[in-house]
C-alpha positions, 0 to 999 in steps of 0.5 A: 765792389762799387756799383757803376751808376750814371751819376757816380762820384768816380766820374769826377776824375774824368773831368779834373783835366777839363776843369784845369784847362777851363781854369787856364783858358780863363786865366789866359784871357783876364786876371781872375780869382777863386770865387769867380772860378767857382761861379764860372765852373758852376755855370758849366755844371761843375760844383767845386768847393773852395776846398777843391778849387784852391788846391787845383789853383795852387797846383797849377801855380806850382807847375808854373802855369799860373801866377797869383798876386794879392789884390786889395779891394777896399778892406778885402784882399783876394788873390788874382790868377793869371796864366804865365807864358808857360801856361799859355804855351801849354793851353795852345798845345792842349787846344789841339789835343782836345780838339782832336779828342772831341772830334773823335768823341762826337763823330759817333753821335 
């Protein structure tokens, strides 16, 4: 049986939905790419490797929330992600639910 700790790796499961919403939020504002997401999420304390991030992006794309297109920058090519109309609709719905939840979580402070 695992011991509970404040910095448990199991806590990552709690944040996976928040990370997906964060990705969707930025992809709805502007076209973004994988390395940018890794850096942006790191600014908020999430340390994701490409091996963790890209499956999340592909999953969101598979569900129809994101659409990606290749973009050439000189000799480099990167995949750029944008939110789809379905992704924007899901984000709007999530905003209401997250706002309500955070209100409850913070009212006890």
